[in-house]
Every structure is written in structure tokens, then in C-alpha cells.
C-alpha positions, 0 to 999 in steps of 0.5 A, a space after each residue: 343083576 346085568 347078567 339077565 340082560 342080553 348085549 345091547 346089539 342082540 336085544 330085540 329092540 335094538 334089532 328092530 331099531 337098526 331096521 327102522 333106521 334104515 326106513 327112516 334115515 333119509 326122511 327130512 324134517 321138512 316133510 315130517 312137519 309138512 305131513 304132521 301139523 301137530 307134530 311140533 305140539 305132540 312131540 313135547 314134554 314138561 315137568 318141573 318147571 321145564 319144557 322140552 321140545 324134541 319134535 325137531 329130531 329125526 324121529 317119528 312115533 315109532 322111533 319113540 316106541 322102539 326107543 322106550 322098548 329098549 329102555 325096558 329091555 335094558 331094565 332102566 326102570 330097576 336100574 333107577 330103583 337100584 340107584 335110589 335104594 343104594 345098591 352098589 351100581 358103581 361096580 368096579 369101585 363097589 360103591 353106591 351112587 347116591 347123589 340123590 341123597 344129597 337133596 333128599 328132604 329131611 325124613 326121607 329114607 335113602 340106604 347104603 349098607 343098611 344105613 339110612 344116609 340122609 341125617 349125615 347129609 342134613 348134618 353136613 348142610 346145617 354145618 354149612 348153613 351156620 358157617 356161611 351165616 358167619 361169613 356173609 354176616 361178618 362175624 367170622 373174622 380173619 387173623 388180624 380182626 378184619 372180616 372176609 371179603 374174598 373167597 377162593 375155591 381151590 379144587 379141580 375136576 368136580 371140585 372146581 367145575 361145579 362150583 364155579 359154574 354154579 357161582 357164574 350161573 347164580 351171580 344174579 343171586 349172589 352177595 356183591 360184598 364178597 369176591 369169589 375166585 376159583 383156582 384149579 390148574 396147577 400152572 402157577 398163573 392160575 393161582 397168582 392171577 387169582 390172588 394178585 389184587 387181594 388182601 391175605 387179612 380178608 381172604 378165605 381159602 376152601 380147600 376141596 379134596 376128599 383125601 387132601 392129597 390130590 397133587 394139583 390141589 394140594 400144590 395150590 393149597 401150599 402155595 395159598 398157605 405160604 401166600 397167606 402167611 407172608 402177608 399175615 406176619 408168618 404166624 402158622 396160627 393164622 392158617 386156621 383163620 383163613 382155611 377151611 377144607 372139604 375133605 374127609 381126611 382130618 389127620 392131614 387137614 390138621 397137619 395142614 394147619 385147618 381146625 378139623 371143626 372147620 372140615 366139611 365131609 362127604 362120602 364115597 358114594 358121591 362122585 366128583 362130578 355129581 358133587 356140586 350139591 354136597 359140601 363141595 357146594 360150600 362157595 356156592 352156599 357163601 355166594 347165594 346164601 343158605 336159603 338159595 342154596 336150599 332152593 337149588 337142592 329142592 330143584 335137584 330133588 324135584 327132577 330126581 323124583 320126576 325121573 323116578 316116577 314118571 313113565 318114559 313117554 313123558 320122562 324128560 331125562 330118559 327121553 333125552 337119554 334115549 334121543 342121545 342113543 338114537 342120534 349117537 348109535 344110529 345117525 353116528 353123531 359123535 358130537 352134541 352141542 349144548 347152547 344156552 341162550 343165557 350168559 349166566 349159564 356161560 360155564 354150563 357147557 364146560 360143566 356138562 363135558 365132565 359130567 358127560 364124558 367122564 361118566 360115558 367115555 367108556 370102551 368095556 361093559 359092567 362085565 368087561 367086555 368090549 363093546 361093539 357100539 359107540 358110547 359117550 359122544 363129545 360135548 361142547 358148547 358156548 352161549 348164545 349168541 356168541 357161538 352163532 358167529 364162531 362154530 354154528 357155520 359148521 353145525 349148519 353147513 358142515 360135513 358132521 351131524 351135530 345134535 344141539 340142545 337149546 336152553 333159554 328163559 322167558 324172563 331175562 335177570 338183566 332185562 334191557 330194552 329189546 335185548 331178551 326178545 332179540 336173544 329168544 328170536 335167535 334161539 327159535 330161529 337157530 333150531 328152525 334153520 337147523 331143522 328146515 334149512 334153505 333149498 336151492 330152489 329158494 336161494 334161486 328164487 332170491 335171484 342169487 347167481 347160479 354160481 353162488 347157490 351151492 354156497 348158500 344152500 342149507 341142507 337142514 335136517 339137523 336135530 335139536 332140542 329146545 329147553 325152556 323155563 321161566 327164569 334162571 332160579 336157583 331151583 331151575 338150575 338144580 332142575 337143569 343139572 339133574 336133568 342131564 345127570 339122569 339123561 347120562 344115567 339113562 344112556 349109561 344103562 342102555 349102553 351097559 357101562 359103569 357111568 360113575 367110575 373114572 379110570 381114565 383119568 388115572 394113567 396120565 397122573 400116575 405117569 406125571 407122579 414119576 416124571 416130576 422128580 425127573 424134571 426137578 432132579 439136579 443130577 442127570 435123571 436115568 430116563 426109561 420112557 419111550 424115545 419121544 418122552 425121553 427127549 421131551 424131558 431132556 429138552 425141557 431141563 435144557 430150557 429150565 437151566 436157561 433161566 430168563 431174567 426179569 426186567 421190572 421196568 421193561 416188563 418183559 423177560 431177557 436172556 441171561 446172555 443178552 447184551 443188557 443183561 451182561 452189563 448189569 442194566 437190569 
């Protein structure tokens, strides 16, 4: 499939875009808007309840035409259909990429290896529905007969970032009688703080690991098991009442003490960062209920169908992906800021970091050849208006070009006086300021001293998109996530890379497995790393031997060699 497509920089549209860039690179958005009074109305698109204003990008109509030509020369339509058909487009792992099947309605047919996977998806969803209702209603009892009041999701990567983002985003719809915590970091502090104020008799753990062997997840799971048993009298049978698994490894799940009947499966055609609407979303369903979870799935599906069927001229994910190519590969913008003006979306930028950078942080094409262009940009962000008082300074007046995505809603979920009008005024003002800036003449007109003028000039001409929706609902969250999923896919297709593998996370994990026994060995290990790593290991082992002594009264740690410690006054 890929051999028929020319290398990116040899495609006619790419060459035309390179020539076009030289003609428009110095155009300022001030002039583009002054010359076209309808620009802000024309350069918009709407679908599935989302409105996209992309007029503040440094483009003209010809730019969009050439970008769409590039999409066609890259066979974007063919690649979209290949994904929906269940072809194994994850070439390095020989896997289909079917997160779209996770939100397909009953009766849909999406096949891989000749098998329709949709019935299996809905069987797992039904199992999740039943379990969620048992927990939420109080019919599921813990080992001592108490109802569950606390749910802790243990996972890492996509098994954590998706659930925690969705929980925070949809907290308005959650059952506040239940407390939800999320443990991912192998740093013991994460687990200790998550469980500090909880009663084991009222706590349910969801252990999310496809293989049930992930080092960080299973280390935390074993600590959770020990914590639970300590608080429940030590009876191993208690595990089955306080743990469920999202996994495919029934043998290891059973050995842990979890009833395999309470194992919720998923498939190798679901990548971790695309799995929040699979059984990985069990904590989400427990929080917001099955009805809202299915609304989330419908939102995903609506955007899927828009992406699959809509011409690129009005296709929201395709347009956003193509504009990202334009900003990244021609203007050299290596960073994107995602700025949700909705406090409930405070974890959305972190979620997108994995989705975008793990997907498109690749340096070789599908055929294994080194790319000679930039691929995935760095994503970052913070909710507005918080970010305005921290890093927006660099976006407005720094030396780097940082395209921005502003996300906002017509209605607040927590209306309070004038708050929402002020919030939205900041969205529109920031996008306007980034685009048009403030000239030296405008600054001088305010009677600013000459020496201060350069410091108060805003160059402007900084691109942004504004995404608006009516309000943040489960369905709208699904649409937003799918919007970015398919934008990432669009970029990966243009760059001719595999957006669905993640070999870059492997090497450090493999080396860590080698180093762990070297840190834990009682005997001095024979180290065969580089001189820096060897020295760091030796230094850590020395620090580890000098164990501090805990002083509960003073709530601090004392050296075992301190004067107080030596006198036994602890």
C-alpha cells in the first residue's frame, strides 16, 4: 500500500507547498484580515456539535487547496478506509487499529482477520454495565459486608491517563457518593497518598494491565493487595471482593486472587492511548454510570463517521491535522499549546501529550527509512485562565512560534455570576492578541516612553484554532478526543509513519529491569554500564545504606548518626 506513494518531499503537493510558503511566509494576519472582511466567517467548519475557527492560521485559500492536494497524494482517504476495514495498518506489530470499533453501535460490522469484532465489544460493555450497576447500587459488597465507597484505578500510560482525564472531565456527572483515586507512578508516594485516608473494607481496586505483567502496575497492585489484606484480617479470599482486573491474562489474574469472572478483556487491536472507551474505562463507567458512558461512546462514533465520510475541505480532524503539518514542517513550529478554558478539562492537555507524542514521535517511515522532515511536535497546555499568568508570556513575546488550540464552551457546568462571560472574553481576547498583536505605533499612541516601547510591542502573527461547543457533556468529550485522535492519524499518514506502535518506550524499561537487581543486591554487584550509570548506581547504594530514622513526634527524618538518634530519644 505504501510503496505506491512517493516519499513525502518528492510529492508534487509538497513541492508546491514549499514554493507557496516562500510567497506567504511574511504575510501578517493583520493584512490577511484587512484584505478579506469575510475571512473569519469563511475559514470555519462545524460538525457533530463542534465549531472550528481556523481563520487565525497563517494561510490563504491556496494553502488549504495545496494541503488537501497533499492529503490526496498521501492517500489519506484510502488509509482511513483501511483503518475502518480492520487492515493491519500498525505494520511493525502486524496489528489492526480498531479503536473505532470500541464505539461502533450494535449491528455494525467491523472485521479483522475475517471476524466481526463488534459483538465482542458489546459483550464486554454489557458486562461492564452489570458490574457498574452492582457497585453503584451498593449490591456489590466488600469482604466484611460493607458497600464500596472508594474506587482506585491502578494502571499506567493509557491505562491511567485516559481514565483520570475522563474522570476529571466528567466529574460534574459523577456519583459523588463514591471517591475515585488513580495510582500510576511506581513511586510509593503515589500509592500511599491515594490510600492514606481510606478504609480497606470500603475500597475496590481496578488493576488495568493487558498482560498483568507491567512492572509499575503490578508493583502497585501487589502493594494494594498487601494493604487490603492487612486491613481485612489477612484472609486471601478477601482479594476477590476488593479487586477486579482489566486484562487478557486469566491465569495471572487468577493467581493474584481475582475471580476471572471479574476480569474485563480487551484486544491487541486497541492501543493503550486509544483505550479509554474500552474496558480501561471501567472506572469512568463506575463514576458517571452506564448511560453517560454510552453517551460518551456515541460522541466518539459521531466524530468517527464525520472523519470517515466528510470531504477534507470541511473535515474537522483532517483540517486540524493538515494545519499542524503546515505549522510544523513549513513554519518550524515544534510545539503546540492546547488551552482548554474549562476547569474540568484540566487533565486534557496531559492526555493529549501521550496521544500525540507517543503516536507521532517517530524518526523512520513505514518502510524503515529515516525521515528528512520534522514529525510530531511537542504538546503542552494548562487550563485557562491559569496559563495566562504563567507561560503565555513566551507564546506572545518569545522567540518561538507556538500554535495554540483554544477550547471553550457556550455554557458553564458550574454557572456563577459573571465568571463564564469573563472566561470566554479571555478566550477570544487571547486568540485576537496572538493574531494581531500590538504595533509600536499603537504603543506610542498610548504616550508610552520611547525606551519602554519595544518591551510593550506584540508582534502578533501567531496562529491559533478556536474550538467551541455548547457545553461539556459526555458526548462532547468523546467528540473532542476523537477529533484529536483522527488529527493525529492524519498527520501520521502525511508523514508516512506508524502512529500506532511505541517502541520508544521499551529501551528504558528493559534497562530498568536489569538495574533493579543491581540496586537491591546485598552483595556489591559487578556493574557493566557506562561510567556515569555505574557511578550513579554506586552512589545510590551508599545513600540507601544510610537509612534515615523516622521521628513520628517531630515528623522529620534524622540521620542515624545524629546526636538525638545516638541517645535513643526517638
